N, C-alpha and C positions, 0 to 999 in steps of 0.2 A: 657552456655554463653547467656547473655541477648540480645534479638533482638533489633536492632535499626530500628524502624518502620518509613517509609516515607509515608506521606499521600498525595495521588495524586487524590483527588476527583475532577472530571471535572464538576460535576453538584451538585447543592445543594440537590437534591433528585433524586434517581434512582428508577424508576418503575420496579418491578420484571418481568413485561411482556416483557421487552427488551430481556430477555434470549431466548424468543421464536420467536422474530420478526427479520428477516434479516435486517441488517443495523442499526436497532434501538440501539442495544447494543453498536456498535462502536460510534455512535453519542453521546449517553448519558454518556457512561463510559469513552471513550477515547478522544472525541473531546469537547463536552460540550457547544460550541458556534456556532452560524451561521457563523461567520468569519472563524473558523477552518474548518467548513463543506465546505465552498466555496474554501478554500485552498486545501482541499482533492480532490474536484472535478477537480481543475486545475492541481494538481500533479498526479492524478491517473486516473480519469474517462476520462478526455479530451485526454491525450496522448494515452491511450490504445484504445479508440474508434477511434481516428484519424488514427493510424497506422493500425488498423483492417480494417477501411474503405478503406485506400489506397490499402491494400492487397486484398480486395474483388474485385478490378477491376472496381468498380462502377464509379470511376472518369472518365473513358474513355468509358464506356458503360452504361450510367445512364438510369434507368427506375424507375418509381414510385413503381412498384411491387418489383423490386430489392432492392430499398431503404427500403421498408417495411420489407422484409425478413432479410436484414442486421440489421435493428433496433431490430428485434426479436432475432436474433442471438447474438447481442451485449448484450442485456439485460439478456439473458439466461446464457451467459458465465459469466457476472458480478455476477449474482445470484449464479451460481455454484461455482465460485472461491471465491468470497468475503464472502459468507456464511460460507464456510469451514475455511477461514482465521479468521473470527470472532470466530469460534469454538476454534481456537488456542488461541485467546485472552482470551476467557472464561476460558480455561484450565489453562492458565498462571495466571490469576487473582484469581483463586480459589484453585488450587492444587499446582502449582509451588511455590507460595508465602509461603506455609507452610514449605518449606525446605530451605528458604533463611534466612541469618543472618540479612540482611538489606532489608526486603520486602517492595515493594511499594504497598500500599493498595489503590485500586481504587473503591472498593465496600464497602458499609456500612455494619455493623454487620447484620442488618435485611435481606440484600440481600444475604449475605453468608449463613445465616440460611435457607433461601428459596431455594438457589441453592443446598445445600447438601441434602435437603429433596427431591428435584426433579431432581437430576443430570441425572439419566438414561433417564427420559422423555425428558429433554432438549437436551441431546446429540443425542438421537434417532430421535427426530423431526428435528433437524438441518441436520442430515444426509439424512433424507427423502426429505427435501427441495432440496438438491443438486442432489439426485438421480432423482427426478422429472425433474429438470432442464436439466440433462443429457439426460433423455428419450425424452424430448421435442426437444432437439437439434437433436437427432437421427430422430425423426419424421419429423423435418423440413428439414434436410439435407440428410436423409438416413443414412445407416450404413457406413459412409465415414471415410477415414483415418484421416481426419481433426478432426472429433468428437472424435475418439479414442485418438488422440494426446492430445486434450484438457483434456479428462478424466484422462489420464495417468499423465499429467503434474499437474493436480489438486490434484490427489492422492499423487504424490511425494511431492508437496507443503505441504500437511497435515503432512506427515511423517517428513519432515524437521522441521516443526513447533514443532512437538512433541519432536523431538531430541533437538531442541533449548530450549524448556521449561525445559528439564531435565538436560541440560548442563549449569549449572549456573557458573558464575565467569567471570573473566577478558577476558579469551581467547575465549569465545563464540562469540566474535566480528568477528572471522574468518568465522563463519557460517552465520552471519547476512546478508552478501552480497547475499548469495544463497536464504535466507529466503525472503528478500524483492523482489528480482528479480523474485522469483517463483510465485508471485501474479500478475506480469506483463506479463510474458511469454505466458500463455495460450491464450491470446487475438490474438496473431499473429501465432497461430497454426491451427486455423480452416480452413483457406484458404491456397492455395499453399504457402509454406514458403519462405519468403524473409529474408536472413541473414542480410541485411542492416537494415531492420526495427527492427529486434531483437537487433542489436547493438545500434540503436538509442533509443529504449525503455530502454535498459540497462543504457545508459548515461543520459537519461532525468531525472531520479530520483534515481534508486537503487544505482548507483555508488557514488553519492554525499552523500546519506543517510549513506552509509557504511563508507565513510571517516569521517563523523561527529561522527559516533559511536566510533571512537578512541578518542573522546574528552569528553566522558561522565564524569560528575563531580567525580564519585567514582573511575574511572579507566582511568584518562586522560593520554594517552601515551605521552611520552616526545616529539616525533617528531611532534605531532599535536599541542603542546603548542605554536609552532611558528605561526601557522595559526589560532588557536582557543584557546587563552590563558584563556578565561573565557566564560561562557554561552552566554552572550550578543554579543560576537564576531561572533556568528554563522550567524547573520543577514548579516553582511558584507561578510563573507566567502561564503555564498550562492549566493549573488549577484556577487561576483568575479568569482565563478565557472561558472555561466551561461553566463557571459560576455566572459570568455575565450572560452566556448563552441561555442557560436555563431560566434566568430571571426574565430576560427580554422575550424569549420565545414563549414561555408559559403565559406571560402577560398578554402577548400578542394573540395567542391561541384563545385565551379567555375572551378577549374583546371581539375576536372574529368568530367565536363559537365553534372552534375546530376541536377535534378529539385530542385530548392531552396524551393519549397513548402513543401518538406519533413521535413524541419527544422522549420516549423511554431510553434510547441509546445515549442521549445527552445527559439524562439523569444518572445512568450507570457510569458514564465516563467522569462525571463530576465527582461521584462518590469514589471512584477508583483513583482519581488524581488527588483527592483529599486524603485518602488512606496512604497513598504513596508518599505524599509530602510529609505526613506525620511519621511514617516508617523511616524515611531517610534522615530524620532529625537525629536518629540514634543508631542507624545501620547503614551499611554500604551494599550495593548490588553490583555484581560482576557485569561488565560491559555496559553499564547504564550510561546514557548520553554518548555512547560511542556508536556513530552511525556506520 
């Protein structure tokens, strides 16, 4: 059976060095534009850092040395987690596509040739990066339960991504929720765990990303056609999701007498989605809605 190739090049040229550099692969191969990078920062880095900061207790016992330690912890967890998540992307874009009937090609032929020649070196170096980040976390925090939780969660995330890469087809959408959330969860495991922050991190992006996954063009589930009948409908769907979130969550927090500050990422993302929806009425954005 002949394959139906879908080309998903995010950049006009992809430097082979991105295989070795944390975050560079994701930017050049998956994002491709500064606008999408800013969106990633808002959707991933801001919420994870925010709830990690609240969980650290610095808001009520602020010191500059504490802030410095928190910033180091945040950067190390980000490196540990996302470097391994990038490894999942690399595996998906190089090995998983070989077994798909409708593969999405994100790497140019010269990049694939380079990767297959250097695969062992690339995977080994990536793992070393995350091991070093984990060791530095231990050096900074001691051999604490929080560090162990982060390492276990990151390892589990990598295994979920491996499973996801080999489980191709319509129903791997069921695993997608756990995959996306697995890259958020480690950030709220280093300090004493708050289940409220875990829930908020789950709702701030993983849940809506999972709902959207039911509307992929190749496998659009019937129940999602009501909310997302076509790709461009996602912009309004995302705005509606965050508007519902801020209304329900703020009302719940008022009734429960919880601090409204905890909902700041939802407020920011609601404003961002509203601005983006208005902007797209008269403009186009490169690579927008191209996963």
